[in-house]
C-alpha positions, 0 to 999 in steps of 0.5 A: 500500500505504501508503494502505491500511495507514494507513487500516486502522491508524487505524481500529484505533487511533482513540481511540473505537474503541480504548476501545470495544474495551477496554470490550467486552473488559472486559464479556466477561471479567466475563460469560464467566469465573468466575475472580476474577482474570480478572473483576478484569482485566475490572473494571480495564479498564472502570475505565480506560475510564471514567476515560479518558472522564471525563478527556477530557470534562472536562479539556483533554487533546485541546486540550493535544495539539493546541496544539503542532501548531497553534502550530508554524507561523505566518503571515508577520507581513507578508503577501507583497506578491506571491503566484504561487499558492495551494495549498488542501489538500482535506479541507473536505467531507463524504465521502460524501456531499459534497453536501447538499440542493439541491446545496449544498456540504456542508462539514465543520469544516475548511470554513475552508480554502474560505473562506480560498481565496475571501479569498486569491483576491480579495486576490491577483487574479493568483495561480493557485489549485490545489485538491488532493484526490481521494478519501480513501476506502479503497474508494470512489474515484469521488467526488473532492473537487476535482470537487465544489468545481470545480462550485461555483467560479462560485457563489463568484465566482471565475474558473475560468481561474485554477484548477488541479485535482488530483483523483487524490491520496488522502493528503497526500503525494500532494497534494504530489507530484501538485500539484508535477507539475501546477503545475510551480512555478519556484524563485523563485515564492511559493506559499501552502499553506492547510490546517488549523493542526494539519495544517500541520507534516506538510504543510510537511514533505511539501512540503519532501520533494518539493522545493517551498518553500511558505509556511505559511498555517494556518487552522481553529484548534481551540484558543484562542490563549490556550492549551488552556483550553477544556473540554467533553465533546463537543469534548474527544473530537473534539479528542483524536481529531484530535490523536492522528490527526495525531501518528500521521500525523507518526510514520508519514510520517517513518518511511516516508521521506515527511518528513525530520524527525519534527516539522517546524519553520519554517526559521530 
């Protein structure tokens, strides 16, 4: 139930969808009603939408919201000498379709997760690798991201025998719970958690909640390390969309009992 509700609520609250709904409402109020007060409300709504879009496009609004998420967790200053396992959270492929032409793996803007998987696999040749991702689609559960990546492991120059494949999860909480059951990690083992930097706080909170102590390994940074200074029209809306989705996710996961704190932080 949580999975379905979260998907529906996000569709309703996604910034672009919300602004489009406000704009549509403003047009209807101005076209269908003659009362000056109602038409003024419509004009006000269209003005709000226009000013919001201009602010998002030309001011670093999205970057400012993403920056605290991405800077919450850092990789260890010194890389661990020994790593027992590497967890890759899915979300790096386009769904659907997840395959491009000529059976090429169609990665999205989070494709750095797969690149880092390959790099870490070579850096820690004895570590197990757990790729966790089923389908995040509300209705179509046939295509599983883990299956798609598995089909290309040999092409990436990696040994299939090192891999564990978790293909039933639909969200980050299920990623953590199902992966722990599959890997059965020992308390003294060191596991790295690879996911996008903006997604790391929520992911760390969830893994702590299920009782699995992991090491944060953020990748896929969207904001410059110098701070939220980048300004561009198209990227601004994309970063705003990503940031608001993650802040809503942090709130929903905390109040549904899936994390112990609203904004998880590194342990002191």
